[in-house]
Structure formats: C-alpha cells, structure tokens
C-alpha positions as CSV (number, residue, x, y, z in Angstrom):
1,M,-22.1,-4.7,-30.4
2,R,-25.8,-5.2,-29.6
3,R,-27.3,-5.7,-26.2
4,K,-28.0,-9.4,-26.9
5,N,-24.2,-9.9,-27.2
6,Y,-23.8,-9.1,-23.5
7,N,-21.0,-11.2,-22.1
8,E,-19.4,-11.5,-25.5
9,I,-15.7,-12.1,-25.5
10,I,-13.6,-9.8,-27.7
11,P,-10.2,-11.4,-28.6
12,S,-6.8,-9.9,-28.5
13,L,-7.6,-6.3,-27.5
14,K,-4.7,-4.0,-26.5
15,I,-5.0,-2.1,-23.2
16,E,-4.2,1.5,-24.2
17,N,-4.2,3.5,-21.0
18,A,-5.0,3.7,-17.3
19,G,-8.4,5.1,-16.5
20,S,-10.5,6.2,-13.5
21,E,-11.2,4.2,-10.3
22,G,-8.2,1.9,-11.0
23,K,-9.5,0.6,-14.3
24,S,-7.7,0.5,-17.6
25,I,-8.9,1.5,-21.0
26,A,-9.3,-0.5,-24.3
27,R,-11.3,0.4,-27.4
28,Y,-13.6,-1.6,-29.6
29,N,-15.8,-0.3,-32.5
30,N,-15.2,3.3,-31.3
31,K,-16.4,2.4,-27.8
32,V,-14.3,2.8,-24.6
33,I,-14.1,-0.4,-22.5
34,L,-13.1,0.0,-18.9
35,V,-11.3,-3.2,-17.8
36,D,-10.6,-4.3,-14.2
37,F,-7.1,-5.4,-13.2
38,A,-5.5,-4.7,-16.6
39,V,-2.2,-3.0,-17.3
40,P,-1.6,-0.6,-20.2
41,G,0.3,-2.6,-22.8
42,D,-1.5,-5.9,-22.0
43,I,-3.1,-7.8,-25.0
44,A,-6.0,-9.8,-23.7
45,D,-9.3,-11.4,-24.6
46,I,-11.9,-9.2,-22.9
47,K,-15.2,-10.3,-21.6
48,I,-17.8,-7.6,-21.8
49,T,-19.7,-7.5,-18.5
50,Q,-21.8,-4.4,-18.8
51,L,-23.1,-2.1,-21.5
52,K,-23.4,1.6,-20.8
53,K,-24.6,4.3,-23.2
54,S,-21.1,5.8,-23.7
55,Y,-18.8,2.9,-22.6
56,Y,-18.6,-0.8,-21.7
57,T,-17.1,-2.5,-18.8
58,G,-15.1,-5.7,-19.0
59,T,-12.8,-8.2,-17.4
60,I,-9.8,-10.1,-18.7
61,E,-10.9,-13.6,-19.8
62,R,-7.4,-14.6,-21.0
63,L,-4.2,-12.7,-20.9
64,V,-2.7,-13.2,-24.4
65,E,0.5,-11.2,-23.9
66,P,1.3,-9.4,-20.6
67,S,2.5,-5.8,-20.6
68,P,6.2,-5.1,-19.9
69,Q,4.9,-3.0,-17.0
70,R,3.0,-5.9,-15.4
71,I,4.5,-7.4,-12.3
72,E,3.4,-10.1,-9.9
73,P,1.3,-8.6,-7.1
74,L,2.5,-9.2,-3.5
75,C,-0.9,-9.7,-1.9
76,A,-2.7,-13.0,-2.0
77,H,-6.0,-11.1,-1.8
78,F,-5.3,-9.0,-5.0
79,G,-8.2,-9.2,-7.4
80,T,-10.8,-9.7,-4.7
81,C,-10.0,-7.0,-2.2
82,G,-10.4,-3.6,-3.8
83,G,-7.7,-1.8,-1.8
84,C,-4.7,-1.9,-4.1
85,K,-6.0,-2.2,-7.7
86,W,-2.6,-1.2,-9.2
87,Q,-0.4,-3.6,-7.3
88,H,0.1,-5.6,-10.5
89,M,1.7,-2.5,-12.1
90,S,5.3,-1.5,-11.6
91,Y,5.6,1.5,-9.2
92,V,7.3,3.6,-11.9
93,T,4.4,3.0,-14.2
94,Q,1.9,3.9,-11.5
95,L,3.6,7.3,-11.0
96,T,3.6,7.9,-14.8
97,Y,-0.2,7.5,-14.9
98,K,-0.8,9.5,-11.8
99,Q,1.2,12.4,-13.3
100,Q,-0.8,11.9,-16.5
101,Q,-4.0,12.1,-14.5
102,V,-3.1,15.6,-13.3
103,L,-2.1,16.7,-16.8
104,D,-5.3,15.4,-18.3
105,A,-7.4,17.2,-15.7
106,F,-5.7,20.5,-16.3
107,Q,-5.8,20.2,-20.0
108,R,-9.3,18.8,-20.5
109,I,-11.2,20.3,-17.6
110,G,-9.2,23.4,-16.7
111,K,-8.3,24.4,-20.2
112,F,-6.0,27.1,-18.8
113,P,-2.3,27.8,-19.4
114,F,0.0,26.1,-16.9
115,P,3.7,25.4,-16.7
116,Q,5.3,22.0,-17.1
117,L,4.4,19.7,-14.2
118,S,7.1,19.1,-11.7
119,P,8.0,15.4,-11.5
120,I,5.6,13.6,-9.1
121,L,6.9,13.0,-5.6
122,G,6.8,9.2,-5.2
123,S,6.4,7.5,-1.8
124,E,9.6,6.1,-0.5
125,Q,7.5,3.5,1.2
126,T,5.2,1.6,-1.0
127,E,4.2,-1.1,1.5
128,Y,3.0,-0.7,5.1
129,Y,2.6,3.0,4.6
130,R,-0.9,3.6,6.1
131,N,-1.4,4.8,9.7
132,K,-5.0,3.8,9.9
133,L,-7.1,0.8,8.9
134,E,-10.7,-0.2,9.6
135,F,-11.6,-3.9,9.6
136,T,-15.2,-5.3,9.6
137,F,-16.3,-8.5,11.3
138,T,-18.7,-10.8,9.4
139,N,-20.4,-14.1,10.1
140,R,-20.6,-14.9,6.3
141,K,-17.2,-14.1,4.8
142,W,-16.9,-13.7,1.0
143,L,-16.0,-16.9,-0.6
144,T,-13.9,-17.1,-3.8
145,S,-15.6,-20.4,-4.7
146,L,-19.2,-21.3,-4.0
147,D,-18.2,-25.0,-4.1
148,T,-17.0,-24.7,-0.4
149,K,-20.1,-22.8,0.8
150,D,-21.9,-25.8,2.3
151,E,-18.7,-27.4,3.6
152,L,-17.7,-24.7,6.0
153,S,-18.7,-24.7,9.7
154,Q,-20.2,-21.6,11.3
155,T,-16.8,-20.6,12.8
156,E,-15.1,-21.1,9.4
157,H,-17.6,-18.6,7.9
158,A,-16.4,-16.0,10.4
159,G,-14.2,-13.3,8.8
160,L,-12.4,-10.0,9.7
161,G,-11.3,-7.8,6.9
162,F,-12.4,-5.3,4.2
163,H,-15.7,-4.8,2.4
164,I,-15.8,-6.1,-1.2
165,P,-15.9,-3.2,-3.6
166,G,-19.5,-2.2,-4.3
167,R,-20.9,-4.7,-1.8
168,W,-21.8,-3.1,1.5
169,D,-22.9,-6.4,3.0
170,K,-19.9,-8.6,1.9
171,V,-16.6,-8.7,3.6
172,I,-13.4,-10.6,2.6
173,D,-11.4,-12.3,5.4
174,I,-7.9,-10.9,5.3
175,N,-4.9,-13.0,6.1
176,H,-2.0,-10.6,5.5
177,C,-2.4,-6.9,4.5
178,Y,0.5,-5.0,3.1
179,L,-0.9,-1.6,3.9
180,Q,-0.1,-1.2,7.6
181,A,3.0,-2.1,9.5
182,N,3.1,-4.7,12.3
183,P,1.6,-5.4,14.7
184,S,-1.5,-4.5,12.6
185,N,-1.8,-8.0,11.1
186,A,-0.9,-9.7,14.3
187,V,-3.6,-7.7,16.2
188,R,-6.3,-8.5,13.7
189,L,-5.5,-12.2,13.6
190,A,-5.2,-12.5,17.4
191,V,-8.6,-10.8,17.9
192,K,-10.2,-13.1,15.4
193,S,-8.7,-16.2,16.8
194,F,-9.7,-15.4,20.4
195,A,-13.2,-14.4,19.4
196,V,-13.7,-17.7,17.5
197,K,-12.3,-19.9,20.2
198,N,-14.5,-18.2,22.8
199,G,-17.8,-18.3,20.9
200,M,-18.1,-14.6,20.3
201,S,-20.6,-13.9,17.5
202,F,-19.5,-12.0,14.4
203,F,-21.8,-9.3,13.0
204,N,-24.3,-9.9,10.2
205,L,-24.6,-6.8,8.2
206,R,-28.0,-7.6,6.8
207,S,-29.8,-8.9,9.9
208,Q,-27.8,-6.5,12.2
209,E,-27.1,-9.4,14.6
210,G,-23.9,-10.4,16.4
211,L,-21.5,-9.0,19.0
212,L,-18.3,-8.0,17.2
213,R,-18.7,-5.2,14.6
214,Q,-15.4,-3.4,13.7
215,L,-11.7,-3.2,14.6
216,F,-9.7,0.0,14.1
217,V,-5.9,0.1,14.2
218,R,-3.9,3.4,14.1
219,N,-0.2,3.8,14.4
220,T,2.5,6.5,14.2
221,L,6.0,6.8,12.8
222,S,7.4,6.6,16.3
223,G,5.6,3.3,17.0
224,E,2.6,4.4,19.1
225,L,-0.5,2.3,18.6
226,M,-4.2,2.8,19.0
227,V,-6.7,-0.1,18.8
228,I,-10.5,0.3,19.0
229,V,-13.0,-2.5,19.1
230,S,-16.6,-1.7,18.1
231,F,-19.2,-3.9,19.7
232,A,-22.8,-4.1,18.3
233,K,-24.2,-4.4,21.9
234,E,-23.0,-4.5,25.4
235,D,-21.9,-7.8,26.8
236,E,-19.6,-6.9,29.7
237,E,-18.2,-10.4,30.3
238,K,-17.2,-11.0,26.6
239,R,-16.1,-7.4,26.1
240,I,-13.7,-7.4,29.0
241,A,-12.4,-10.8,28.1
242,L,-11.5,-9.8,24.6
243,L,-10.0,-6.4,25.6
244,R,-8.0,-8.1,28.4
245,H,-6.6,-10.6,25.9
246,I,-5.6,-7.8,23.5
247,H,-4.0,-5.9,26.3
248,H,-2.1,-9.0,27.5
249,Q,-1.0,-10.1,24.0
250,F,0.1,-6.6,22.9
251,P,1.4,-4.6,25.8
252,Q,3.0,-2.1,23.4
253,I,-0.5,-0.7,22.6
254,T,-0.5,2.9,23.6
255,S,-4.3,3.4,23.6
256,L,-6.8,0.5,23.8
257,M,-10.4,1.7,23.5
258,Y,-13.9,0.4,22.7
259,V,-17.3,1.6,21.6
260,V,-20.8,0.1,21.6
261,N,-22.5,0.8,18.3
262,N,-26.1,-0.4,18.1
263,K,-27.0,1.8,15.1
264,K,-27.8,0.7,11.6
265,N,-24.6,2.2,10.2
266,D,-21.0,1.7,11.1
267,S,-20.1,5.3,11.8
268,I,-18.7,5.9,15.3
269,S,-18.1,9.6,15.0
270,D,-21.3,10.4,17.0
271,L,-20.7,7.8,19.7
272,E,-18.8,7.9,23.0
273,I,-15.5,5.9,22.6
274,L,-14.3,4.6,26.0
275,L,-10.8,4.0,27.2
276,F,-10.0,0.5,28.4
277,A,-6.2,0.8,28.9
278,G,-3.4,3.3,28.3
279,K,-4.0,6.8,27.0
280,D,-7.0,8.2,25.1
281,H,-4.7,9.4,22.2
282,I,-1.5,8.8,20.3
283,I,1.1,11.3,19.2
284,E,2.4,11.7,15.7
285,K,5.6,13.6,15.2
286,L,6.5,15.4,11.9
287,E,9.6,17.6,11.9
288,N,9.6,19.3,15.3
289,L,5.8,19.3,15.5
290,K,3.6,17.0,17.6
291,F,0.0,16.1,16.7
292,K,-2.4,14.6,19.2
293,I,-4.6,12.0,17.5
294,G,-7.7,10.8,19.3
295,P,-10.1,8.1,18.3
296,K,-12.2,10.4,16.1
297,S,-9.3,12.7,14.8
298,F,-8.7,13.1,11.1
299,F,-5.1,12.8,10.1
300,Q,-3.6,12.1,6.7
301,T,-3.2,8.3,6.4
302,N,0.4,8.3,5.0
303,S,2.4,10.1,7.6
304,Q,5.8,10.1,5.8
305,Q,4.3,11.5,2.6
306,T,2.2,14.0,4.6
307,L,5.6,15.4,5.7
308,N,6.6,15.8,2.1
309,L,3.2,17.2,1.0
310,Y,3.1,19.8,3.7
311,S,6.8,20.7,3.3
312,K,6.2,21.4,-0.4
313,T,3.1,23.4,0.4
314,R,5.0,25.6,2.8
315,E,7.8,26.0,0.2
316,M,5.3,27.2,-2.4
317,A,3.7,29.7,0.0
318,Q,7.1,31.6,-0.1
319,L,6.5,33.1,3.4
320,T,8.9,35.7,4.8
321,G,7.5,36.0,8.3
322,N,5.4,39.1,7.6
323,E,2.3,37.5,6.0
324,L,-1.2,36.8,7.3
325,V,-2.1,33.4,6.0
326,Y,-5.6,31.9,5.8
327,D,-5.6,28.1,5.9
328,L,-9.0,27.0,4.4
329,Y,-10.3,23.5,5.3
330,T,-7.6,23.3,7.9
331,G,-8.8,20.0,9.4
332,V,-6.8,19.4,12.7
333,G,-4.5,22.3,11.7
334,T,-1.6,20.4,10.3
335,I,-0.8,22.7,7.4
336,A,-1.4,25.7,9.7
337,A,1.1,24.4,12.2
338,F,3.6,23.7,9.4
339,V,3.5,27.3,8.1
340,A,3.1,29.1,11.4
341,G,6.8,29.4,12.0
342,K,7.3,31.2,8.7
343,A,4.2,33.5,8.9
344,K,3.2,36.5,11.0
345,K,-0.3,35.0,11.7
346,V,-2.3,32.0,10.5
347,I,-6.1,31.8,10.5
348,G,-7.5,28.3,10.1
349,I,-11.1,27.6,9.1
350,E,-12.8,24.2,9.1
351,Y,-16.4,22.9,8.9
352,I,-16.0,20.1,11.5
353,E,-16.1,21.4,15.1
354,Q,-14.3,18.4,16.5
355,A,-11.4,18.9,14.1
356,I,-11.1,22.6,15.2
357,A,-11.0,21.4,18.8
358,D,-8.2,19.1,17.9
359,A,-6.4,21.9,16.0
360,K,-6.5,24.1,19.1
361,V,-5.0,21.3,21.2
362,N,-2.3,20.8,18.6
363,A,-1.4,24.5,18.7
364,I,-1.1,24.4,22.4
365,L,0.9,21.2,22.3
366,N,3.4,22.8,20.0
367,H,3.4,26.2,21.8
368,I,2.3,28.0,18.7
369,E,0.7,31.3,19.6
370,N,0.2,32.9,16.2
371,I,-2.7,30.7,15.1
372,D,-6.5,31.2,15.5
373,F,-9.0,28.6,14.5
374,F,-12.7,29.0,13.6
375,A,-15.4,26.4,12.9
376,G,-18.2,26.7,10.4
377,D,-19.3,26.3,6.8
378,M,-16.5,27.9,4.7
379,K,-18.9,29.8,2.4
380,D,-20.6,31.3,5.5
381,V,-17.6,32.0,7.7
382,L,-15.4,33.6,5.0
383,N,-17.4,36.8,4.6
384,D,-16.7,40.5,4.6
385,G,-17.2,40.8,8.3
386,F,-14.7,38.0,9.1
387,I,-12.1,39.5,6.8
388,S,-12.6,43.0,8.3
389,Q,-12.2,41.6,11.8
390,H,-9.2,39.3,11.2
391,G,-7.4,41.0,8.3
392,K,-6.9,40.5,4.6
393,P,-4.5,37.7,3.9
394,E,-1.5,37.9,1.6
395,V,-1.5,34.1,1.2
396,I,-4.4,31.6,1.1
397,I,-3.8,27.9,1.4
398,S,-6.8,25.7,0.5
399,D,-7.0,21.9,1.0
400,P,-10.7,21.1,0.4
401,P,-12.3,17.6,0.3
402,R,-12.7,15.7,-3.0
403,A,-15.7,17.8,-4.0
404,G,-13.4,20.8,-4.2
405,M,-14.4,24.4,-3.1
406,H,-17.9,25.8,-3.2
407,E,-18.2,28.3,-6.0
408,E,-19.0,31.0,-3.4
409,V,-15.7,30.3,-1.7
410,V,-13.9,30.7,-5.0
411,K,-15.6,34.0,-5.6
412,K,-14.6,35.2,-2.2
413,I,-11.0,34.3,-2.7
414,M,-11.1,36.3,-5.9
415,E,-12.6,39.3,-4.0
416,I,-9.9,39.0,-1.3
417,A,-7.3,38.8,-4.1
418,P,-4.3,37.5,-2.0
419,K,-0.9,37.6,-3.6
420,R,-0.6,33.8,-3.7
421,V,-3.0,30.9,-3.4
422,V,-1.6,27.4,-2.7
423,Y,-4.3,24.9,-3.7
424,V,-3.8,21.4,-2.3
425,S,-6.1,18.8,-3.7
426,C,-6.9,15.1,-3.5
427,N,-8.9,15.4,-6.7
428,P,-7.2,17.0,-9.7
429,A,-10.5,17.2,-11.6
430,T,-12.3,19.4,-9.1
431,Q,-9.0,21.3,-8.5
432,A,-8.9,22.1,-12.3
433,R,-12.5,23.1,-12.3
434,D,-12.0,25.6,-9.4
435,I,-8.7,27.1,-10.8
436,A,-10.5,27.6,-14.2
437,L,-12.8,30.0,-12.3
438,M,-9.8,32.0,-11.1
439,Q,-7.8,32.2,-14.3
440,E,-8.6,35.7,-15.3
441,Q,-7.1,37.0,-12.0
442,Y,-4.5,34.3,-11.3
443,Q,-1.8,32.4,-13.2
444,I,-0.4,29.0,-12.3
445,K,3.3,29.2,-11.5
446,Q,3.9,25.6,-10.3
447,V,2.2,22.2,-10.3
448,Q,3.5,19.5,-8.0
449,P,1.8,16.0,-8.0
450,V,2.4,13.9,-4.9
451,D,1.7,10.2,-4.5
452,M,0.1,9.6,-1.1
453,F,-1.4,6.2,-1.9
454,P,0.9,3.7,-3.7
455,H,-0.9,0.9,-5.6
456,T,-4.0,3.0,-6.1
457,H,-5.1,5.4,-8.8
458,H,-5.4,8.3,-6.3
459,V,-3.0,11.3,-6.5
460,E,-2.6,14.5,-4.5
461,N,-1.7,17.7,-6.3
462,I,-0.4,21.1,-5.2
463,A,-0.8,24.1,-7.5
464,L,0.7,27.6,-6.8
465,L,-1.3,30.5,-8.2
466,E,-0.1,34.0,-8.2
467,R,-2.1,37.2,-8.8
468,K,-1.5,38.6,-12.3
C-alpha cells in the first residue's frame, strides 16, 4: 500500500487479536493494522486512516461477519466516549485477552522462565464499579453530527461529561454512565440542569472563559459520597446557589466541597479545596480496616477488586508474624495496613508527601502501631543508611506507577536480597522489564493477573519472586 492510497478500504479482513490501548489487530500485506472498536473474530471492511512506518491504523467501514464474542454494548455513548473500549466484547473474552497480555509481556519482554499463570481474577461487578469519576463542563459539547451544529442554542451546546480521546479541548455530554453507582448520574444531571436554568456559564477550554469547570464524584462501598465542584472563578452568589441546590437535592452527600481554579490546567492537587457541607472526607472500609479519603487522596478506583488484589498480595507475602516488610510506593498505606497484622513491622515509602500524611492518618485510624511511613524519591530514600537505621527486610512489596521501578531501585532490592519480593503492577510490560533485571538472583514462583477495570484493556498483575 502506498501513501497515496490513504483512506483506502480493504475488504473482508479478519480481526486476529486484541492489541494495545483497546485496539484490535488485523494484518494486510505483512503489515499490522490497529483497528478501533473491533473484536477478534470479526470479518470487516477496514478503512485505513493512518499510515505509520511499522503499522497502520484503521476503522471498521462495514462489519461483514461479527465475531461470536461480539455483544451489544450497554452504553449509548460507546464508540464516542473512550472510557469502555471493550464493552462490545463478552466479559469472558476480555479476561482471556487480559491474561494473554500478561503472558505476552513476560514472554516477549521478560524472556525469563516463569510458572503457568494463575487464572485471572475477574471482577464480580462489571458495571458501576468505579468509586471516583471526574466530569468536565463545556460550552461547546462534542457533536456526533455537524448537521445540528448551527441548529443548537447556546444552552443546548452546554455539556458535562468526559474528554474525547486525544482531544483535550473536546468533551462529550454524558447522559448515563455505567461506571459509577447512583446517585452519580443523578448528581451530574441535576447539576447541569440547575446550571443551565440559572444562566451559569460552562467553561471553554480554549478561551479559558466560563464559571463551571469540573465536577468530581467519589463514593464508598458503604454508601458515603463526596462531591466537589470546581469553579473557574469566584462568583459567590452563583456558587452558593449551586451548592445549596446540590445539598438540598442530595442530602445523603457525606462531603460537599468546592474549589476555585483559575489556572490554565485542570489539576486541583495544588489548590485549597473548601468544605461547604458535611465532613471533609469519606471513609472506605475493606475487611476490618478503615481508610480516610480526602478530596486529594489517592485510592484504587475499584474498591471491591482492591480488596481481592491486596488479599492476594498479602497471601503471596507468606508472612508468619516475624518479618520486617518494606512496602515500596505505599501510596496512602493500603497494602501496608493489609499486611501489618501478619508482620512484625512494616516500613512504607512513597514519593508524594500528601499520600504519606494520609497513610499516617489511616494507621492511627486503624490503631496500627507497627508501621512507619517515609516520604521521598524511592531511589534516594532507599539507601544504605536507611536500611542500616530501619533494618533489612525479609519481604519487599512493590506497587510502582505505570512506568515501573527506577533501575537504581531494582539494583538496591538486589543488594538487600530479601527472601521474597511481591511485585504488584498496573503495567505488565514494565513489570516484566524490571523482573528481567532480577532473574539471576530471583525466580518467579507465582503470577496472578487481576482485572480491576472491566471493559478496558488494562490489567493488574501480581508476581511472587523468591530468592534462589
């Protein structure tokens, strides 16, 4: 295929596999084609949309024969909203390809010996499983048809929903989202309706004008609810009117807060978030543990699967009550709290100072006295002096961000040489890369994929490494 054939339609291609970023894979003339919203087993006419040096991208122009694994997606926004790209694929099939993703990473990137993967732990709840969503206001919502562009009034252009994939300035107006339980949808729709009726301006991401900027909704398994409204500027009369309306319409809200963000970006982590009504936090309960979640706190977004993930992590650590455990990238100390009852002592280390502050609060809240937390860059904190002061761990648990562990951290773990390393990862590729650096000294004893995000390509994975 030559560049001049850009947008060419290739008839009756078979979709062979699931690929990265929620795309699926077809092949044509020895080239990989990454296809949006396809299901392995589909036969379709594929329209090539982009030519890259090593691959093409494409879309389905016509579905000739649907895959047996293809199902009707629940959400009316599927195909436009980028949140649930695998919703048209049966859940059993999703789990199959997530398990395969881990296997491929370990085989192709790690290239080390490992045991047969344990069957992936699927999520019992595949709808309404998220405990946090962030919605964006827009005065120019994304239109699925340009034909209606000039027919809509200014208020009809107002939207409250999610960013279109790859478009920072475009937002799709959401009617019903299947990611978070009620009253999430009701809160969002009520906020939008009241704002439109009362002439409150929605934000324009390009011109940085407008009053209403973002809406955050967090909930817990026990039903506690936090709502945060982000305003682009202070307008006391309109701010109080909207917050009073939310408070009146949804008296079950545990924590109603607001923030004024007049910056060029949407981040509110560096801003003061103010309380309007209720408490300044919500409490999540997992097993017999309580976790205080403030407006800036990080917490895994699928609470029920978090319980399964951390229970399996604790099981793999094989603690007897006599071990010193280092919990690297501890976040708000959830894993540390989970294993503390089985360990002699736990040391948690985390880069983000606010997370460590939350972790200390959670330890006090749960009356856990055998945990110490430290903030700082992992490669700088985890040094010989630190180990000399706090002791050499028998077990290290590591749950790094998607980028994985810094090479210096991997080297230090090798120097420490704990009996066991339990590596929890949200990115099997970087996990495989890091484990490959440790294979001379450690062997993999168990691999356990966990699905935290149904209807997406993302997969969590736990690997147990034991010293040879």
